[in-house]
Structure formats: C-alpha cells, structure tokens
C-alpha positions as CSV (number, residue, x, y, z in Angstrom):
1,M,69.8,50.7,344.1
2,S,69.1,52.0,347.6
3,A,71.2,50.8,350.5
4,A,68.1,50.3,352.6
5,R,66.7,48.0,350.0
6,A,69.9,46.2,349.7
7,L,70.2,45.5,353.4
8,S,66.5,44.6,354.0
9,F,66.9,40.9,353.8
10,G,68.4,40.1,357.2
11,A,65.1,40.4,358.9
12,I,63.7,37.6,356.7
13,A,66.8,35.4,356.4
14,E,65.0,32.2,357.4
15,A,62.2,32.9,354.9
16,Y,64.8,33.6,352.3
17,E,66.4,30.3,352.8
18,R,63.0,28.5,352.9
19,Y,61.3,30.1,349.9
20,R,63.9,31.2,347.4
21,P,64.6,28.5,344.8
22,G,68.1,27.0,344.7
23,Y,70.3,26.7,341.7
24,P,70.5,23.6,339.5
25,D,73.7,21.6,338.5
26,E,73.2,22.9,334.9
27,L,74.2,26.3,336.1
28,A,77.6,25.0,337.4
29,A,78.0,23.1,334.1
30,V,77.6,26.3,332.1
31,V,80.2,28.2,334.2
32,T,82.6,25.3,334.0
33,A,82.2,24.8,330.3
34,Y,82.9,28.6,329.8
35,A,86.0,28.4,332.1
36,G,87.3,25.5,329.9
37,G,88.3,23.4,332.9
38,P,87.7,22.8,336.6
39,V,87.3,25.9,338.7
40,R,89.2,25.5,341.9
41,T,88.7,28.8,343.8
42,A,85.9,31.3,343.8
43,L,84.9,34.5,345.5
44,E,81.1,35.0,345.9
45,I,79.6,38.5,346.1
46,G,76.6,38.9,348.3
47,A,76.2,35.2,349.2
48,G,72.9,35.6,351.1
49,T,71.9,32.3,352.7
50,G,74.2,30.4,350.4
51,K,72.0,29.1,347.6
52,A,74.7,29.4,345.1
53,T,77.5,28.8,347.6
54,R,76.3,25.3,348.1
55,L,76.0,24.6,344.3
56,F,79.6,25.5,343.6
57,A,81.0,23.9,346.8
58,R,79.2,20.7,345.8
59,H,81.1,20.8,342.6
60,G,84.4,20.9,344.3
61,V,85.1,24.7,344.3
62,A,86.7,26.3,347.4
63,V,84.3,29.2,347.9
64,T,84.9,32.4,349.8
65,A,81.4,33.6,350.5
66,T,81.1,37.3,351.3
67,E,77.9,38.9,352.6
68,P,77.4,42.2,354.5
69,D,74.3,41.2,356.5
70,A,75.1,39.3,359.7
71,A,71.7,37.6,359.8
72,M,72.0,36.3,356.3
73,L,75.5,35.1,357.0
74,A,74.3,33.3,360.1
75,E,71.6,31.5,358.1
76,L,74.3,30.5,355.6
77,G,76.4,29.1,358.4
78,K,73.6,26.6,359.2
79,H,74.2,24.9,355.8
80,L,77.9,25.4,355.4
81,P,79.9,22.9,353.4
82,G,83.4,22.2,354.5
83,N,85.1,23.9,351.5
84,V,83.5,27.3,352.2
85,T,85.0,30.3,354.0
86,T,82.7,33.1,355.0
87,V,83.6,36.8,355.3
88,R,81.2,39.5,356.5
89,A,81.9,42.2,354.0
90,A,80.2,44.2,351.3
91,F,81.8,43.9,347.8
92,E,82.9,47.6,348.1
93,D,84.9,46.7,351.2
94,L,86.9,43.9,349.6
95,E,90.5,44.7,349.1
96,P,92.6,43.0,346.3
97,G,94.8,40.4,347.8
98,Q,94.2,36.8,346.9
99,A,93.0,36.2,343.4
100,Y,90.4,33.7,342.4
101,G,89.6,31.6,339.3
102,L,86.0,32.7,339.5
103,V,84.2,35.7,341.0
104,Y,80.5,35.4,340.9
105,A,77.2,37.0,342.1
106,A,73.9,35.2,342.4
107,A,71.0,37.7,342.1
108,A,73.1,40.2,344.1
109,L,75.2,42.2,341.7
110,H,72.6,44.9,341.2
111,W,73.0,45.7,344.9
112,T,76.6,46.7,344.4
113,R,77.7,50.3,343.7
114,P,78.6,51.1,340.1
115,E,81.7,53.1,341.1
116,G,84.6,50.8,340.8
117,R,82.5,47.7,340.3
118,W,84.5,46.3,337.4
119,S,88.0,47.4,338.4
120,R,87.4,45.7,341.8
121,G,86.0,42.5,340.2
122,A,88.9,42.3,337.8
123,A,91.5,42.9,340.6
124,L,90.0,39.9,342.5
125,L,90.5,37.6,339.5
126,E,93.4,35.6,338.4
127,P,94.7,36.3,334.8
128,E,92.0,35.1,332.4
129,G,89.8,34.3,335.4
130,V,86.0,34.1,335.0
131,F,83.4,36.6,336.2
132,A,79.8,35.3,336.4
133,S,76.6,36.9,337.3
134,F,73.3,35.1,337.2
135,G,69.7,35.6,338.2
136,G,66.4,36.6,336.7
137,P,62.8,37.2,337.4
138,V,60.6,34.6,339.1
139,Q,57.3,35.0,337.3
140,L,53.9,33.3,337.2
141,A,53.8,31.4,334.0
142,D,50.0,31.8,333.4
143,P,49.4,35.3,332.0
144,A,45.8,35.3,333.4
145,V,47.1,34.4,336.9
146,E,49.8,37.1,336.6
147,E,47.2,39.7,335.7
148,S,45.1,38.7,338.6
149,V,48.0,39.1,341.0
150,R,49.0,42.4,339.5
151,A,45.5,43.8,340.0
152,A,45.5,42.5,343.6
153,R,48.9,44.0,344.3
154,A,48.2,47.4,342.6
155,P,46.6,49.2,345.5
156,F,49.6,48.5,347.7
157,L,52.6,48.3,345.2
158,E,52.8,49.4,341.6
159,S,55.5,47.0,340.6
160,D,57.8,44.5,342.4
161,D,60.3,44.4,339.6
162,I,64.0,45.5,340.0
163,P,64.8,47.9,337.2
164,S,67.9,47.4,335.1
165,P,70.8,49.4,336.8
166,D,71.9,50.9,333.5
167,G,68.4,51.4,332.0
168,T,68.6,48.5,329.5
169,A,65.1,47.7,328.2
170,P,63.6,44.4,329.4
171,D,63.3,43.2,325.8
172,A,66.8,44.1,324.7
173,E,68.9,41.2,323.3
174,L,71.8,41.7,325.7
175,Q,70.7,42.4,329.3
176,W,72.6,44.0,332.2
177,P,75.3,43.3,333.5
178,G,76.4,42.0,330.1
179,T,75.9,45.5,328.7
180,E,78.4,47.0,331.2
181,L,80.8,44.1,330.9
182,Q,80.8,44.6,327.1
183,R,81.7,48.3,327.6
184,S,84.5,47.6,330.1
185,P,88.0,47.4,328.7
186,L,88.9,45.1,331.7
187,F,86.8,42.1,330.4
188,V,86.6,40.1,327.2
189,D,84.5,37.3,325.7
190,V,81.2,38.5,327.2
191,R,78.5,36.0,326.8
192,Q,74.8,35.7,327.8
193,T,73.1,32.4,328.1
194,V,69.9,31.1,329.7
195,V,69.4,28.0,331.9
196,P,65.6,27.2,331.6
197,R,63.9,26.6,335.0
198,R,60.2,25.8,335.6
199,L,58.8,25.3,339.1
200,T,55.5,24.4,340.7
201,M,54.6,25.9,344.0
202,R,51.6,25.9,346.3
203,A,50.1,29.4,346.7
204,P,51.4,29.9,350.2
205,E,54.9,29.0,349.0
206,Y,54.6,31.6,346.3
207,V,53.5,34.3,348.8
208,G,56.4,33.2,351.0
209,Y,58.7,33.9,348.1
210,L,57.2,37.3,347.6
211,S,57.8,37.9,351.3
212,T,61.6,37.8,350.4
213,V,61.3,40.4,347.6
214,S,62.8,43.8,348.5
215,A,59.9,45.8,347.0
216,Y,57.5,44.3,349.6
217,L,60.0,44.6,352.4
218,Q,60.0,48.4,351.9
219,L,56.3,48.6,352.6
220,P,55.0,49.3,356.1
221,R,54.3,46.0,357.9
222,S,50.5,46.4,357.9
223,T,50.4,47.3,354.2
224,R,52.7,44.5,353.4
225,Q,50.4,41.9,355.0
226,Q,47.3,43.4,353.2
227,A,49.2,43.0,350.0
228,Y,50.0,39.3,350.8
229,D,46.4,38.7,351.7
230,A,45.0,40.2,348.5
231,I,47.5,38.2,346.4
232,T,46.7,35.0,348.2
233,R,43.0,35.5,347.4
234,A,43.9,36.0,343.7
235,L,45.9,32.7,343.5
236,P,44.8,29.2,342.6
237,E,45.9,26.4,344.9
238,T,49.1,25.7,342.9
239,V,51.0,27.9,340.5
240,E,53.5,27.3,337.7
241,I,56.5,29.5,337.9
242,A,58.8,30.6,335.1
243,A,62.2,31.2,336.7
244,D,64.8,31.0,333.9
245,I,68.3,31.8,335.1
246,I,70.0,34.4,332.9
247,V,73.8,33.9,333.1
248,H,76.4,36.6,332.1
249,L,80.0,35.4,331.8
250,A,83.2,37.3,330.9
251,R,86.9,36.7,331.2
252,R,89.4,39.1,332.8
253,G,91.3,40.7,329.9
254,P,95.0,41.2,329.5
255,A,96.5,43.4,332.1
C-alpha cells in the first residue's frame, strides 16, 4: 500500500468521523471471549478518529491509541475517553517497551509495512496476549444499485476496493491477515469470525462515506467531485449497506 494513500485521511478527518460507521459492542464481546477473560490494556495501531478506541475504552480497556496523522489524532482528541492515551506514531516507529494484553488494528493494518509487521506486533504483546485485526468492505446491499454505482463511477475510477496485501482471493475461506498470521511462527490459534452488520443510509451519507475512501482521495479534486455527482445521480434516496466486520484473532505464541 502506498504511503501517500495511507496518509491521505488527515485532510478529511472531520468527514471520517462523521461518515464512517462505528463498531458495535458485539465486536468487543468477540475479542473478550477469545481472550478468555477481561482485557485490561491495549495498543491500537492506526487509531484514526477513534471509532474502535471508544468501543474498547467503553468496555473498561486502558487503550494506548497510536496514529501517525496529526489531523486524525486531533479529531480523536475531541471524543477522548478518560482511559485513553494517545501517541502520534506510525506502527513502524513503535519500539518494544511496555507490553499489552491486546494489540489491535481497526481497518488500518493494511497500511502498515509488511517488513517486521509480525515481529513488532508480537514484541508489543504480553505472553499469550491477543492480536486482533478487523474491518471489511462497506458495500451496497442491492446488486442493482451496486451495478448502477459501478457504472457511474467507471469513467473516473475503475475500482474503489483495497486489494489483499498478500494477494489472497476475495472468495478464499481464510482472508488476510489471517493468512499471514497462520504462516507466522510467532502466533498461534488463528481464527476468523464475522460480526454481521447492516446499515441504512441516506444517499448523501453514503457519498459522504465514499469521500473518506482512499481511492477517491487519490483523484484530482475536480475529478473526485465529478465522480461523487455521478454516483449521487445513480443512487435512490436511501440505501441499504452490507458492512459485515471480518475479525482475525491470534495469540502470541511461546517465546
């Protein structure tokens, strides 16, 4: 993944907070059940505006939220729970020191560099600590509406998908990063689970969500607006969204 794309969100931090869906309590329950007991401390990779930060903080976890983009971190600070510490840093800049019961990334792990990803993640975990990564595509649930939007977008942008970092096919049973975790000798008990999520949005809200997607942010400003306008014309007044959360979990293996 390109560094430019990874650091393109700061300019739209307020829109990111407004239009990106948050995370449900069911997600915290999945992570806690896997951990086998209460999670007390966590390090978050690429916290963004704190959508997942607030979820785990609400469940009593002391979260250290790391984020390299100052604007995103500033937006996170507007909604900061008391049990959250923020650090402006990319994952690659984190040095092992304090170990955490949970290290997690919410729709952010694909922006990290593959070199040293798993050794760094393992080094930041307590023995048998839990690594979690979660996210997934936000898609129009109606295939006819999806096709209309694809056709409207096509003159400006072929695809707004983020490809799998290791080339795993979209229909493979085990998705990335579970594939890499399974190959790593540093982690054990790799699991993949899905938290179902269905949303209803007004058309302007859906286009607002698209305005936070990195593929659109890479377009020239005038082209970007033309794409949004074309998509808006293709949308009904309200849209149903399929936004299932794919969760990957693993445990730090024996040293």
